[in-house]
Structure formats: C-alpha cells, structure tokens
C-alpha positions in Angstrom: 100.1 -57.7 -33.6 102.5 -54.8 -34.0 103.5 -52.6 -31.1 105.8 -49.6 -30.9 108.3 -50.3 -28.0 110.0 -47.4 -26.3 113.6 -47.9 -25.4 114.5 -44.2 -25.2 113.3 -41.1 -27.0 115.6 -41.9 -30.0 114.9 -45.6 -30.1 111.4 -46.7 -30.8 111.1 -50.1 -32.3 108.1 -51.7 -34.1 108.0 -55.3 -32.8 105.6 -58.2 -33.0 103.7 -59.5 -30.0 100.8 -61.9 -29.4 97.3 -60.3 -29.1 96.6 -60.4 -25.4 93.9 -62.8 -24.5 90.9 -61.4 -22.4 89.8 -62.7 -19.0 86.6 -62.3 -16.9 85.0 -58.9 -17.3 87.5 -57.8 -19.8 87.5 -56.3 -23.3 89.8 -56.3 -26.4 90.0 -53.0 -28.2 91.3 -52.5 -31.7 93.2 -49.2 -31.4 92.2 -46.9 -34.2 94.1 -43.7 -33.1 96.6 -42.9 -30.4 98.1 -39.6 -29.5 101.6 -39.0 -28.3 101.6 -37.1 -25.0 104.4 -34.7 -23.8 104.7 -37.2 -20.8 105.5 -40.0 -23.3 108.8 -38.1 -24.1 109.6 -37.1 -20.5 112.8 -39.3 -20.7 113.9 -38.9 -17.0 110.5 -40.5 -16.0 110.2 -43.1 -18.8 113.8 -44.5 -19.2 113.8 -46.3 -15.8 110.9 -48.5 -16.9 112.1 -49.2 -20.5 111.5 -51.2 -22.6 107.7 -50.6 -22.6 104.8 -49.9 -24.8 103.5 -46.4 -24.0 100.4 -44.6 -25.3 97.5 -43.6 -23.2 95.4 -41.2 -25.4 93.5 -43.8 -27.4 90.3 -44.3 -29.3 89.2 -47.7 -30.8 86.5 -50.3 -31.3 85.6 -53.2 -29.0 86.2 -56.3 -31.0 86.0 -58.9 -28.3 84.3 -59.0 -24.9 83.8 -61.3 -21.9 80.2 -62.1 -21.0 80.6 -60.3 -17.7 81.3 -57.0 -19.6 77.7 -56.8 -20.3 77.4 -53.0 -20.7 79.3 -53.2 -23.9 78.6 -54.6 -27.5 81.1 -55.7 -30.1 81.6 -52.8 -32.5 81.2 -50.0 -29.9 83.4 -47.0 -30.5 85.2 -46.1 -27.3 87.6 -44.0 -25.4 89.5 -46.1 -22.8 91.1 -44.5 -19.6 94.4 -46.1 -18.6 94.4 -45.0 -15.0 91.2 -45.2 -13.0 90.4 -44.8 -9.3 88.7 -47.2 -6.9 86.1 -44.8 -6.0 85.8 -46.2 -2.5 89.0 -45.3 -0.6 89.5 -42.3 1.7 91.0 -40.1 -1.1 88.3 -41.0 -3.7 85.6 -40.3 -1.2 87.2 -36.8 -0.4 87.1 -36.1 -4.2 91.0 -36.5 -4.4 90.7 -39.4 -7.1 94.1 -38.9 -8.5 95.6 -39.4 -5.1 94.0 -43.0 -5.1 96.5 -45.8 -5.0 94.4 -47.8 -7.5 94.7 -45.0 -10.0 98.5 -45.1 -9.8 98.7 -48.9 -10.3 96.1 -49.5 -13.1 96.7 -49.6 -16.8 95.8 -51.5 -19.9 97.8 -54.1 -21.7 100.2 -53.4 -23.4 99.8 -49.7 -24.1 98.2 -47.4 -26.8 100.9 -47.7 -29.2 99.7 -51.1 -30.3 97.2 -52.6 -32.7 95.2 -54.1 -29.9 94.9 -53.7 -26.2 93.3 -55.7 -23.3 91.2 -53.7 -21.0 91.3 -55.0 -17.5 87.9 -55.7 -15.7 88.3 -52.7 -13.3 89.1 -50.3 -16.3 86.2 -51.8 -18.2 84.0 -51.1 -15.2 84.7 -47.4 -14.9 87.2 -46.3 -17.6 85.5 -47.2 -20.9 83.3 -44.5 -22.5 81.3 -45.1 -25.6 81.8 -42.3 -28.0 78.8 -40.2 -29.1 77.9 -40.0 -32.8 79.8 -37.3 -34.4 83.0 -37.7 -32.2 85.7 -39.0 -34.5 88.5 -41.3 -33.5 90.8 -38.2 -34.1 88.8 -36.1 -31.7 88.6 -38.9 -29.0 92.3 -39.0 -28.8 92.0 -35.6 -26.8 89.5 -37.0 -24.2 92.3 -37.9 -21.7 94.3 -34.6 -22.1 91.2 -32.4 -22.0 89.9 -34.3 -18.9 93.1 -33.4 -17.1 92.6 -29.7 -18.1 88.9 -29.9 -17.0 90.1 -31.2 -13.5 92.8 -28.6 -13.2 90.5 -25.6 -14.0 87.8 -27.0 -11.8 90.2 -27.3 -8.8 91.5 -23.8 -9.5 88.0 -22.4 -9.4 88.1 -20.5 -12.7 85.3 -18.0 -12.9 83.8 -16.0 -15.9 85.6 -12.8 -16.7 88.8 -13.7 -14.7 92.2 -13.0 -16.4 94.3 -16.0 -17.1 98.1 -16.3 -17.8 99.2 -19.6 -19.3 103.0 -20.2 -19.1 103.8 -22.7 -21.9 101.8 -23.1 -25.2 102.3 -26.8 -25.9 99.4 -29.3 -26.0 98.5 -28.5 -22.3 98.8 -24.9 -22.5 96.7 -24.7 -25.7 93.9 -27.0 -24.2 93.9 -24.7 -21.1 93.5 -21.7 -23.4 90.6 -23.2 -25.3 88.8 -24.4 -22.2 89.4 -21.1 -20.4 87.8 -19.2 -23.4 84.9 -21.7 -23.5 84.2 -21.2 -19.8 84.0 -17.4 -20.3 87.4 -16.3 -19.0 88.3 -12.7 -19.5 91.7 -11.9 -20.9 93.7 -15.1 -21.7 97.4 -14.7 -22.5 100.0 -17.4 -23.1 103.7 -17.6 -23.4 106.3 -19.8 -25.0 109.9 -19.8 -26.3 108.5 -21.0 -29.7 107.2 -18.5 -32.1 105.3 -21.3 -34.0 103.4 -22.2 -30.8 102.7 -18.5 -30.0 101.1 -18.3 -33.5 99.1 -21.5 -32.8 97.8 -19.9 -29.5 96.7 -16.8 -31.3 94.9 -19.0 -33.8 93.1 -20.8 -31.1 91.8 -17.7 -29.4 94.4 -16.1 -27.2 94.0 -12.4 -26.6 97.7 -11.9 -26.7 101.0 -13.8 -26.4 104.3 -13.0 -24.8 107.8 -14.5 -25.7 109.0 -16.4 -22.4 112.3 -14.4 -22.6 110.5 -11.2 -22.0 109.6 -9.6 -18.6 106.4 -11.7 -18.5 104.9 -10.3 -15.2 105.3 -6.8 -16.4 104.1 -7.5 -19.9 101.0 -9.2 -18.7 100.2 -6.5 -16.2 100.4 -4.0 -18.9 98.1 -6.0 -21.3 95.6 -6.6 -18.4 94.9 -3.0 -17.5 97.5 -2.8 -14.7 96.5 -5.9 -12.9 98.4 -9.2 -12.5 96.5 -12.4 -13.3 93.6 -13.9 -11.4 94.8 -17.4 -12.5 98.3 -18.4 -13.6 98.6 -21.8 -15.1 102.1 -23.3 -15.3 102.3 -25.7 -18.3 106.2 -25.6 -18.8 108.5 -27.6 -16.5 111.3 -24.9 -16.5 112.0 -23.4 -13.1 112.0 -19.9 -14.8 108.2 -20.5 -15.6 107.5 -21.2 -12.0 109.4 -18.1 -11.0 107.5 -16.1 -13.5 104.2 -17.5 -12.0 105.1 -16.3 -8.6 105.6 -12.7 -9.8 102.5 -12.7 -12.1 99.6 -13.6 -9.8 97.3 -10.9 -8.3 96.1 -10.7 -4.7 93.6 -13.4 -4.1 94.7 -15.1 -7.1 95.7 -18.8 -7.9 98.7 -20.5 -9.3 97.9 -23.9 -10.9 101.0 -26.1 -11.1 100.2 -28.3 -14.2 103.7 -29.3 -15.4 106.3 -31.2 -13.4 109.8 -30.1 -13.3 112.9 -32.3 -13.5 113.5 -34.4 -10.4 114.9 -32.6 -7.2 113.9 -29.0 -8.2 112.7 -26.9 -5.3 110.8 -23.6 -5.6 111.3 -20.9 -3.0 107.8 -19.4 -2.4 107.5 -15.9 -0.8 105.3 -17.4 2.0 104.6 -14.1 3.9 103.5 -12.2 0.8 101.3 -15.0 -0.2 99.9 -15.3 3.2 99.1 -11.6 3.4 97.6 -11.5 -0.1 95.7 -15.0 0.2 97.3 -16.4 -2.9 96.9 -20.2 -3.5 99.4 -22.5 -5.0 98.0 -25.9 -5.9 98.9 -28.8 -8.2 96.7 -30.7 -10.5 97.5 -34.3 -11.8 95.5 -36.6 -14.0 91.8 -36.9 -14.1 88.9 -38.9 -12.8 86.1 -40.7 -14.7 83.6 -37.7 -14.3 86.3 -35.4 -15.8 86.4 -37.7 -18.9 82.6 -37.4 -19.2 82.8 -33.6 -19.2 85.6 -33.7 -21.7 83.7 -35.9 -24.1 80.7 -33.4 -24.0 83.0 -30.4 -24.5 84.3 -32.1 -27.7 80.9 -33.3 -28.9 79.4 -29.9 -28.5 82.2 -28.2 -30.4 82.9 -26.0 -27.4 86.5 -27.1 -27.5 87.3 -27.8 -31.2 90.2 -30.1 -30.4 90.8 -31.2 -34.0 92.4 -27.9 -34.8 95.4 -29.0 -32.8 96.4 -31.9 -34.9 99.5 -31.2 -37.0 100.9 -34.7 -37.8 99.1 -38.0 -38.6 101.6 -40.9 -38.9 101.5 -44.7 -39.1 102.7 -47.0 -36.2 105.8 -47.7 -38.4 106.6 -43.9 -38.2 106.3 -44.0 -34.3 110.1 -43.0 -34.0 109.4 -39.8 -36.1 106.5 -39.0 -33.9 108.5 -39.3 -30.8 111.1 -37.0 -32.3 108.6 -34.4 -33.4 107.1 -34.3 -29.8 110.6 -34.3 -28.0 112.0 -31.5 -30.2 108.8 -29.4 -29.6 109.2 -27.6 -32.9 106.2 -27.1 -35.2 104.3 -30.2 -33.9 101.4 -29.7 -31.6 99.4 -32.9 -31.6 100.9 -36.0 -33.2 98.6 -39.0 -33.8 99.7 -42.6 -34.6 97.4 -44.9 -36.5 98.2 -48.6 -35.8 95.9 -49.8 -38.7 95.4 -48.9 -42.3 95.0 -45.3 -43.3 91.4 -45.9 -44.6 90.4 -47.0 -41.1 91.2 -43.7 -39.4 
C-alpha cells in the first residue's frame, strides 16, 4: 500500500509499505479521506519523531475484522479515533480523560495518510464510531477536530448569550466560532493576521472580525457594548495572542487556552487582578469518546456545517502540496487527502 511519510514540512514522500496484518480484536480500515491538521505541520513537535506517517482525522470503511471485534461488520463506514483513554484510571474517573496515560500512548498503524490502517483492539473497543447515513467521508474528517472543540467549550462552561472572542481564525478558531453560534452564544468575534481567514470567519457566522495587529481588547470592548469578553478562546500559538487574551476578558470570565506555544514560552499572568475578578485560565487538549459522539451528532444534524470549511481536495501523491498549504496558512482552511481513487471519495 502507499503511505505519505513525513520527514519534515518540506519533505513528504509517498512510499510503499505492506498492508498491516490484524490481530485479535483488531480491524483493518480502508482510508477514504484524511484531513491535514495544524498539529501535523507543527514542526518543532513532529521533527523529533520523523520519519513517520501522520494523519489522525480519518474516515473509512472496515475491510477486514477479527472475530473478536463482533460489534462491527465488513463494509461499515467509520470514523476512527487515534488516541483513546482507558476509562478506568484515576484521571478518567475524574473526567480528565485527556490526562490519561493510555490516551497519550495509543494510536493506529501506521497513520491516516495511508491507504489502509490497522486499528488496535483497544481503539476498536472504544474509538471506532459507525457513521450515520447522510454523513459523508468528507464530513467525518471533522469529527476529531470538532470533538476537541466540543470538549473545550464544555470545560469553559459556555452559556447562551455570552460574548466570545476567538483569537486566531484557522481551523480550530473557525470550528469554535461555528460551535459557539450553534450553542447560542451572543456576540462572537474572531481575529487573525490573514484577511482571507477573516473573510472566512464572516462567511461562517462571525458577528465581526478584528485584524490581530489592531488593539484587539479595545476594539472588542467597543463592539461589545463597552464590555470585555465573557469567554476568550486562544487558537493562535503566538505569545502576542495570549497577551491579548489577558487584556480582553471580563470580570468573572474565562480564558480557554486551546493552542500551544513554541517550547519554553512562559506567560506572565496578573494573578492579583485575576484573583480579585474571579477570572479563570484553563487549557483544553484533545477529546474523549463521548466528545466524538457529540461531534458526530452536530455534523449529522447540520448544526455545524463543517463541509463549508473544505478548501482543497488532494490525492495522496499531492501530500507534499497539502502540507505546504497548511504550513503556509494562506488561503487554505481544511485540506483533505484521498488515498484512493477520486471516484471513491
């Protein structure tokens, strides 16, 4: 089978590998669509593990199954989670599934940028979701990223009519925008350095946008009737975005840290001010199985029309171009690779 192997952001090679054999309780999935995530081009994080086959936003069809994987049938259309929790450790039992050691050590073989992948038994047990009728392979590519958004906004406690400022209008920022509007948020404003992404945000329902080079806290407050934001979601890894967040949150508000910075970056927080005004600063990483269930229903119902975000559809042979488009963060929003023939999308 063909796989797209990551050596660095500028060196993606299509190579041949054997189709991985399955073992007890395992599945073999034919990958029909695979999205390129912003984390796939986070070179400081990926380069130390290269060469490897990336890709974790996949949809496909079960083509082989072990008898022990009895919940599934050959031909089932599925989304497959790459990281899954144990559901039994101290962290899982407290609801902190993404702090689970199992979640950080599980994956499928070899990765989503391949024609086929082997689903380990633990992933098959709690990380494979049959797609409802009407959910396309393209839409299912968004299950994983949307599930991460679902988890973040749930942890942040977003309530109807609250004002939301989203710093960064890439794929995560736009998904946060769409979910916030679907959940009944009040004024939702996004920022970015890219005019193209700001236009995309307006097209997806933003009430207003602000160029990131402006005085974002002042501009948002003016747009929001003189009040800072109830919820600030940081979807850009630049330290300047985090600084803007500290200055943009209202009393009793929340800053959701959704994007990582480069290694070693520290953020000075005005502890006394935040203490007096009961401001929360919290991170959100990844998702758990129940977040994926919610994401699938949001897509199925049309509440979050994710297909509007697709800007590029490429073959596996064009994986290098796909990485270039995502890394440059120009006019690309969601780039999808199709490991098989075009007529099988």
